[in-house]
PyMOL CGO cylinders between C-alpha atoms (Angstrom):
from pymol import cmd
from pymol.cgo import CYLINDER

trace = [
    CYLINDER, 86.19, 226.94, 28.56, 85.63, 230.62, 28.35, 0.3, 1, 1, 1, 1, 1, 1,
    CYLINDER, 85.63, 230.62, 28.35, 84.42, 232.30, 31.50, 0.3, 1, 1, 1, 1, 1, 1,
    CYLINDER, 84.42, 232.30, 31.50, 81.96, 229.81, 32.97, 0.3, 1, 1, 1, 1, 1, 1,
    CYLINDER, 81.96, 229.81, 32.97, 80.65, 228.51, 29.69, 0.3, 1, 1, 1, 1, 1, 1,
    CYLINDER, 80.65, 228.51, 29.69, 82.11, 225.66, 27.58, 0.3, 1, 1, 1, 1, 1, 1,
    CYLINDER, 82.11, 225.66, 27.58, 82.32, 226.06, 23.80, 0.3, 1, 1, 1, 1, 1, 1,
    CYLINDER, 82.32, 226.06, 23.80, 83.36, 223.76, 20.98, 0.3, 1, 1, 1, 1, 1, 1,
    CYLINDER, 83.36, 223.76, 20.98, 86.52, 225.15, 19.44, 0.3, 1, 1, 1, 1, 1, 1,
    CYLINDER, 86.52, 225.15, 19.44, 85.14, 224.71, 15.92, 0.3, 1, 1, 1, 1, 1, 1,
    CYLINDER, 85.14, 224.71, 15.92, 82.10, 226.76, 16.82, 0.3, 1, 1, 1, 1, 1, 1,
    CYLINDER, 82.10, 226.76, 16.82, 84.25, 229.75, 17.90, 0.3, 1, 1, 1, 1, 1, 1,
    CYLINDER, 84.25, 229.75, 17.90, 86.34, 230.18, 14.72, 0.3, 1, 1, 1, 1, 1, 1,
    CYLINDER, 86.34, 230.18, 14.72, 89.51, 229.74, 16.75, 0.3, 1, 1, 1, 1, 1, 1,
    CYLINDER, 89.51, 229.74, 16.75, 93.07, 229.98, 15.61, 0.3, 1, 1, 1, 1, 1, 1,
    CYLINDER, 93.07, 229.98, 15.61, 95.75, 227.94, 17.31, 0.3, 1, 1, 1, 1, 1, 1,
    CYLINDER, 95.75, 227.94, 17.31, 97.17, 228.38, 20.77, 0.3, 1, 1, 1, 1, 1, 1,
    CYLINDER, 97.17, 228.38, 20.77, 99.03, 231.72, 21.05, 0.3, 1, 1, 1, 1, 1, 1,
    CYLINDER, 99.03, 231.72, 21.05, 101.99, 230.00, 22.70, 0.3, 1, 1, 1, 1, 1, 1,
    CYLINDER, 101.99, 230.00, 22.70, 102.44, 226.61, 20.99, 0.3, 1, 1, 1, 1, 1, 1,
    CYLINDER, 102.44, 226.61, 20.99, 100.32, 227.05, 17.87, 0.3, 1, 1, 1, 1, 1, 1,
    CYLINDER, 100.32, 227.05, 17.87, 98.53, 223.79, 18.50, 0.3, 1, 1, 1, 1, 1, 1,
    CYLINDER, 98.53, 223.79, 18.50, 94.87, 223.24, 17.73, 0.3, 1, 1, 1, 1, 1, 1,
    CYLINDER, 94.87, 223.24, 17.73, 92.49, 224.36, 20.44, 0.3, 1, 1, 1, 1, 1, 1,
    CYLINDER, 92.49, 224.36, 20.44, 89.94, 221.56, 20.83, 0.3, 1, 1, 1, 1, 1, 1,
    CYLINDER, 89.94, 221.56, 20.83, 88.49, 221.70, 24.30, 0.3, 1, 1, 1, 1, 1, 1,
    CYLINDER, 88.49, 221.70, 24.30, 89.22, 223.97, 27.23, 0.3, 1, 1, 1, 1, 1, 1,
    CYLINDER, 89.22, 223.97, 27.23, 90.80, 227.33, 26.42, 0.3, 1, 1, 1, 1, 1, 1,
    CYLINDER, 90.80, 227.33, 26.42, 92.06, 230.31, 28.40, 0.3, 1, 1, 1, 1, 1, 1,
    CYLINDER, 92.06, 230.31, 28.40, 91.45, 233.71, 26.84, 0.3, 1, 1, 1, 1, 1, 1,
    CYLINDER, 91.45, 233.71, 26.84, 93.72, 236.66, 27.63, 0.3, 1, 1, 1, 1, 1, 1,
    CYLINDER, 93.72, 236.66, 27.63, 93.01, 239.81, 25.71, 0.3, 1, 1, 1, 1, 1, 1,
    CYLINDER, 93.01, 239.81, 25.71, 92.54, 238.74, 22.08, 0.3, 1, 1, 1, 1, 1, 1,
    CYLINDER, 92.54, 238.74, 22.08, 94.70, 235.60, 22.43, 0.3, 1, 1, 1, 1, 1, 1,
    CYLINDER, 94.70, 235.60, 22.43, 93.68, 232.07, 23.38, 0.3, 1, 1, 1, 1, 1, 1,
    CYLINDER, 93.68, 232.07, 23.38, 95.79, 229.37, 24.98, 0.3, 1, 1, 1, 1, 1, 1,
    CYLINDER, 95.79, 229.37, 24.98, 95.65, 225.76, 26.11, 0.3, 1, 1, 1, 1, 1, 1,
    CYLINDER, 95.65, 225.76, 26.11, 95.37, 225.91, 29.93, 0.3, 1, 1, 1, 1, 1, 1,
    CYLINDER, 95.37, 225.91, 29.93, 98.80, 224.21, 30.18, 0.3, 1, 1, 1, 1, 1, 1,
    CYLINDER, 98.80, 224.21, 30.18, 100.34, 226.85, 27.86, 0.3, 1, 1, 1, 1, 1, 1,
    CYLINDER, 100.34, 226.85, 27.86, 99.06, 229.86, 29.83, 0.3, 1, 1, 1, 1, 1, 1,
    CYLINDER, 99.06, 229.86, 29.83, 102.19, 230.59, 31.77, 0.3, 1, 1, 1, 1, 1, 1,
    CYLINDER, 102.19, 230.59, 31.77, 104.27, 233.57, 32.72, 0.3, 1, 1, 1, 1, 1, 1,
    CYLINDER, 104.27, 233.57, 32.72, 106.51, 234.75, 29.86, 0.3, 1, 1, 1, 1, 1, 1,
    CYLINDER, 106.51, 234.75, 29.86, 109.22, 235.38, 32.39, 0.3, 1, 1, 1, 1, 1, 1,
    CYLINDER, 109.22, 235.38, 32.39, 109.41, 232.47, 34.84, 0.3, 1, 1, 1, 1, 1, 1,
    CYLINDER, 109.41, 232.47, 34.84, 107.08, 229.96, 33.24, 0.3, 1, 1, 1, 1, 1, 1,
    CYLINDER, 107.08, 229.96, 33.24, 104.77, 229.60, 36.29, 0.3, 1, 1, 1, 1, 1, 1,
    CYLINDER, 104.77, 229.60, 36.29, 101.13, 228.75, 35.35, 0.3, 1, 1, 1, 1, 1, 1,
    CYLINDER, 101.13, 228.75, 35.35, 99.05, 231.94, 35.62, 0.3, 1, 1, 1, 1, 1, 1,
    CYLINDER, 99.05, 231.94, 35.62, 95.75, 232.46, 37.43, 0.3, 1, 1, 1, 1, 1, 1,
    CYLINDER, 95.75, 232.46, 37.43, 96.13, 236.30, 37.17, 0.3, 1, 1, 1, 1, 1, 1,
    CYLINDER, 96.13, 236.30, 37.17, 98.38, 238.19, 34.84, 0.3, 1, 1, 1, 1, 1, 1,
    CYLINDER, 98.38, 238.19, 34.84, 99.71, 241.53, 33.61, 0.3, 1, 1, 1, 1, 1, 1,
    CYLINDER, 99.71, 241.53, 33.61, 100.04, 241.87, 29.83, 0.3, 1, 1, 1, 1, 1, 1,
    CYLINDER, 100.04, 241.87, 29.83, 103.51, 243.25, 29.15, 0.3, 1, 1, 1, 1, 1, 1,
    CYLINDER, 103.51, 243.25, 29.15, 103.84, 244.55, 25.59, 0.3, 1, 1, 1, 1, 1, 1,
    CYLINDER, 103.84, 244.55, 25.59, 106.29, 242.45, 23.60, 0.3, 1, 1, 1, 1, 1, 1,
    CYLINDER, 106.29, 242.45, 23.60, 106.49, 239.81, 26.37, 0.3, 1, 1, 1, 1, 1, 1,
    CYLINDER, 106.49, 239.81, 26.37, 102.88, 238.68, 26.69, 0.3, 1, 1, 1, 1, 1, 1,
    CYLINDER, 102.88, 238.68, 26.69, 101.18, 237.65, 29.92, 0.3, 1, 1, 1, 1, 1, 1,
    CYLINDER, 101.18, 237.65, 29.92, 103.41, 237.68, 33.02, 0.3, 1, 1, 1, 1, 1, 1,
    CYLINDER, 103.41, 237.68, 33.02, 102.97, 237.21, 36.72, 0.3, 1, 1, 1, 1, 1, 1,
    CYLINDER, 102.97, 237.21, 36.72, 103.16, 240.34, 38.90, 0.3, 1, 1, 1, 1, 1, 1,
    CYLINDER, 103.16, 240.34, 38.90, 106.77, 239.74, 40.00, 0.3, 1, 1, 1, 1, 1, 1,
    CYLINDER, 106.77, 239.74, 40.00, 108.13, 239.20, 36.49, 0.3, 1, 1, 1, 1, 1, 1,
    CYLINDER, 108.13, 239.20, 36.49, 106.16, 242.15, 35.10, 0.3, 1, 1, 1, 1, 1, 1,
    CYLINDER, 106.16, 242.15, 35.10, 107.64, 244.36, 37.75, 0.3, 1, 1, 1, 1, 1, 1,
    CYLINDER, 107.64, 244.36, 37.75, 111.16, 243.06, 37.11, 0.3, 1, 1, 1, 1, 1, 1,
    CYLINDER, 111.16, 243.06, 37.11, 110.65, 243.32, 33.34, 0.3, 1, 1, 1, 1, 1, 1,
    CYLINDER, 110.65, 243.32, 33.34, 109.90, 247.04, 33.50, 0.3, 1, 1, 1, 1, 1, 1,
    CYLINDER, 109.90, 247.04, 33.50, 112.03, 247.79, 36.48, 0.3, 1, 1, 1, 1, 1, 1,
    CYLINDER, 112.03, 247.79, 36.48, 109.32, 250.23, 37.68, 0.3, 1, 1, 1, 1, 1, 1,
    CYLINDER, 109.32, 250.23, 37.68, 106.99, 249.97, 40.64, 0.3, 1, 1, 1, 1, 1, 1,
    CYLINDER, 106.99, 249.97, 40.64, 104.31, 252.45, 41.79, 0.3, 1, 1, 1, 1, 1, 1,
    CYLINDER, 104.31, 252.45, 41.79, 105.24, 254.62, 44.73, 0.3, 1, 1, 1, 1, 1, 1,
    CYLINDER, 105.24, 254.62, 44.73, 101.60, 254.49, 45.88, 0.3, 1, 1, 1, 1, 1, 1,
    CYLINDER, 101.60, 254.49, 45.88, 100.79, 250.76, 45.80, 0.3, 1, 1, 1, 1, 1, 1,
    CYLINDER, 100.79, 250.76, 45.80, 104.16, 249.22, 45.07, 0.3, 1, 1, 1, 1, 1, 1,
    CYLINDER, 104.16, 249.22, 45.07, 102.60, 247.29, 42.18, 0.3, 1, 1, 1, 1, 1, 1,
    CYLINDER, 102.60, 247.29, 42.18, 104.27, 246.85, 38.80, 0.3, 1, 1, 1, 1, 1, 1,
    CYLINDER, 104.27, 246.85, 38.80, 103.99, 249.72, 36.34, 0.3, 1, 1, 1, 1, 1, 1,
    CYLINDER, 103.99, 249.72, 36.34, 103.44, 248.27, 32.89, 0.3, 1, 1, 1, 1, 1, 1,
    CYLINDER, 103.44, 248.27, 32.89, 101.65, 251.08, 31.11, 0.3, 1, 1, 1, 1, 1, 1,
    CYLINDER, 101.65, 251.08, 31.11, 100.90, 254.80, 31.57, 0.3, 1, 1, 1, 1, 1, 1,
    CYLINDER, 100.90, 254.80, 31.57, 102.16, 256.47, 34.74, 0.3, 1, 1, 1, 1, 1, 1,
    CYLINDER, 102.16, 256.47, 34.74, 102.79, 259.81, 36.33, 0.3, 1, 1, 1, 1, 1, 1,
    CYLINDER, 102.79, 259.81, 36.33, 106.13, 261.04, 37.72, 0.3, 1, 1, 1, 1, 1, 1,
    CYLINDER, 106.13, 261.04, 37.72, 106.77, 263.22, 40.75, 0.3, 1, 1, 1, 1, 1, 1,
    CYLINDER, 106.77, 263.22, 40.75, 110.52, 263.71, 41.14, 0.3, 1, 1, 1, 1, 1, 1,
    CYLINDER, 110.52, 263.71, 41.14, 112.00, 260.21, 40.90, 0.3, 1, 1, 1, 1, 1, 1,
    CYLINDER, 112.00, 260.21, 40.90, 108.78, 258.48, 42.01, 0.3, 1, 1, 1, 1, 1, 1,
    CYLINDER, 108.78, 258.48, 42.01, 106.40, 256.90, 39.55, 0.3, 1, 1, 1, 1, 1, 1,
    CYLINDER, 106.40, 256.90, 39.55, 102.64, 256.37, 40.15, 0.3, 1, 1, 1, 1, 1, 1,
    CYLINDER, 102.64, 256.37, 40.15, 99.71, 254.62, 38.44, 0.3, 1, 1, 1, 1, 1, 1,
    CYLINDER, 99.71, 254.62, 38.44, 97.28, 257.38, 37.57, 0.3, 1, 1, 1, 1, 1, 1,
    CYLINDER, 97.28, 257.38, 37.57, 94.75, 255.88, 40.01, 0.3, 1, 1, 1, 1, 1, 1,
    CYLINDER, 94.75, 255.88, 40.01, 97.41, 255.78, 42.80, 0.3, 1, 1, 1, 1, 1, 1,
    CYLINDER, 97.41, 255.78, 42.80, 98.37, 259.41, 42.52, 0.3, 1, 1, 1, 1, 1, 1,
    CYLINDER, 98.37, 259.41, 42.52, 96.72, 260.64, 45.70, 0.3, 1, 1, 1, 1, 1, 1,
    CYLINDER, 96.72, 260.64, 45.70, 97.24, 263.23, 48.38, 0.3, 1, 1, 1, 1, 1, 1,
    CYLINDER, 97.24, 263.23, 48.38, 99.76, 261.78, 50.86, 0.3, 1, 1, 1, 1, 1, 1,
    CYLINDER, 99.76, 261.78, 50.86, 97.78, 263.33, 53.72, 0.3, 1, 1, 1, 1, 1, 1,
    CYLINDER, 97.78, 263.33, 53.72, 94.06, 262.74, 53.01, 0.3, 1, 1, 1, 1, 1, 1,
    CYLINDER, 94.06, 262.74, 53.01, 94.19, 260.29, 50.03, 0.3, 1, 1, 1, 1, 1, 1,
    CYLINDER, 94.19, 260.29, 50.03, 92.14, 262.50, 47.76, 0.3, 1, 1, 1, 1, 1, 1,
    CYLINDER, 92.14, 262.50, 47.76, 92.68, 261.41, 44.14, 0.3, 1, 1, 1, 1, 1, 1,
    CYLINDER, 92.68, 261.41, 44.14, 94.82, 263.92, 42.30, 0.3, 1, 1, 1, 1, 1, 1,
    CYLINDER, 94.82, 263.92, 42.30, 94.47, 262.29, 38.89, 0.3, 1, 1, 1, 1, 1, 1,
    CYLINDER, 94.47, 262.29, 38.89, 96.22, 264.48, 36.36, 0.3, 1, 1, 1, 1, 1, 1,
    CYLINDER, 96.22, 264.48, 36.36, 94.98, 267.68, 37.99, 0.3, 1, 1, 1, 1, 1, 1,
    CYLINDER, 94.98, 267.68, 37.99, 96.66, 270.23, 40.23, 0.3, 1, 1, 1, 1, 1, 1,
    CYLINDER, 96.66, 270.23, 40.23, 98.75, 269.13, 43.14, 0.3, 1, 1, 1, 1, 1, 1,
    CYLINDER, 98.75, 269.13, 43.14, 101.51, 270.39, 45.40, 0.3, 1, 1, 1, 1, 1, 1,
    CYLINDER, 101.51, 270.39, 45.40, 104.70, 268.77, 46.39, 0.3, 1, 1, 1, 1, 1, 1,
    CYLINDER, 104.70, 268.77, 46.39, 105.68, 268.65, 50.03, 0.3, 1, 1, 1, 1, 1, 1,
    CYLINDER, 105.68, 268.65, 50.03, 108.54, 266.53, 51.36, 0.3, 1, 1, 1, 1, 1, 1,
    CYLINDER, 108.54, 266.53, 51.36, 108.66, 264.77, 47.99, 0.3, 1, 1, 1, 1, 1, 1,
    CYLINDER, 108.66, 264.77, 47.99, 105.09, 263.58, 48.16, 0.3, 1, 1, 1, 1, 1, 1,
    CYLINDER, 105.09, 263.58, 48.16, 101.95, 264.83, 46.35, 0.3, 1, 1, 1, 1, 1, 1,
    CYLINDER, 101.95, 264.83, 46.35, 99.40, 266.84, 48.28, 0.3, 1, 1, 1, 1, 1, 1,
    CYLINDER, 99.40, 266.84, 48.28, 96.04, 268.48, 47.48, 0.3, 1, 1, 1, 1, 1, 1,
    CYLINDER, 96.04, 268.48, 47.48, 95.51, 272.21, 47.84, 0.3, 1, 1, 1, 1, 1, 1,
    CYLINDER, 95.51, 272.21, 47.84, 93.34, 271.75, 50.94, 0.3, 1, 1, 1, 1, 1, 1,
    CYLINDER, 93.34, 271.75, 50.94, 96.07, 269.88, 52.88, 0.3, 1, 1, 1, 1, 1, 1,
    CYLINDER, 96.07, 269.88, 52.88, 98.80, 272.30, 51.77, 0.3, 1, 1, 1, 1, 1, 1,
    CYLINDER, 98.80, 272.30, 51.77, 96.70, 275.19, 53.07, 0.3, 1, 1, 1, 1, 1, 1,
    CYLINDER, 96.70, 275.19, 53.07, 96.37, 273.61, 56.52, 0.3, 1, 1, 1, 1, 1, 1,
]
cmd.load_cgo(trace, "trace")
């Protein structure tokens, strides 16, 4: 099954399961460009079956906890796992989308910001 539609494996030009290499003949789970048997779509860290995942380069799909432990980094804004690009302010790391003014929550993106008490702030809040 892909999304909400069922497909015959032979109609989709499928290769084997990304985990076990076995033939995909009925229901499949697609993650990125890889396909799995539903029973094989498990966290690469703890082996728990996945319903949501973070793709960790070199480790494959992982649950949120294992992805965070695998990189050892969490976002100072949302506390979620950092598994790809991030911004650093002092010793704190942020997802680009989480890099916001600590006072008014205006997105700072990769633009100008000011540091006050170790936290990012926009120019408007620093001026107040």
